[in-house]
C-alpha positions in Angstrom: 104.2 85.5 82.4 101.0 85.4 84.4 102.2 83.6 87.5 105.1 84.5 89.8 106.8 81.2 90.5 108.4 82.5 93.7 105.1 84.0 94.9 106.9 87.3 95.7 104.9 90.2 97.1 105.2 93.9 96.4 106.9 94.2 99.7 109.5 91.6 98.7 110.3 93.5 95.5 110.6 96.8 97.5 112.9 95.1 100.0 115.0 93.8 97.2 115.1 97.2 95.6 116.3 98.8 98.8 119.0 96.1 99.3 120.2 96.6 95.7 120.4 100.3 96.2 122.3 99.9 99.4 124.7 97.5 97.6 125.4 100.1 94.9 123.4 98.3 92.2 121.0 101.1 91.0 119.9 99.4 87.8 118.7 96.2 89.7 117.1 98.4 92.3 115.2 100.3 89.5 114.1 97.0 87.9 112.8 95.6 91.2 111.0 98.9 92.1 109.4 99.0 88.7 108.2 95.5 89.1 106.7 96.4 92.5 105.0 99.4 91.0 103.6 97.2 88.1 102.0 94.9 90.7 100.2 97.6 92.6 96.5 98.2 91.7 96.4 101.9 93.0 97.9 104.3 90.4 98.9 106.8 93.2 100.8 104.0 95.0 102.5 103.0 91.8 103.6 106.6 91.2 104.9 106.9 94.7 107.0 103.7 94.3 108.4 105.0 91.0 109.2 108.4 92.5 111.1 106.9 95.4 
């Protein structure tokens, strides 16, 4: 997939990850955080997202 049909931003994915973590859905939180990290251009930022 080369285009995000919902036009979600990295911040949207991170917000979703936080919401899923707070709701007790760690696997979905992980998937959303991983997608956010994948969309970041800076390797250091991606590592930070994955670490959190």
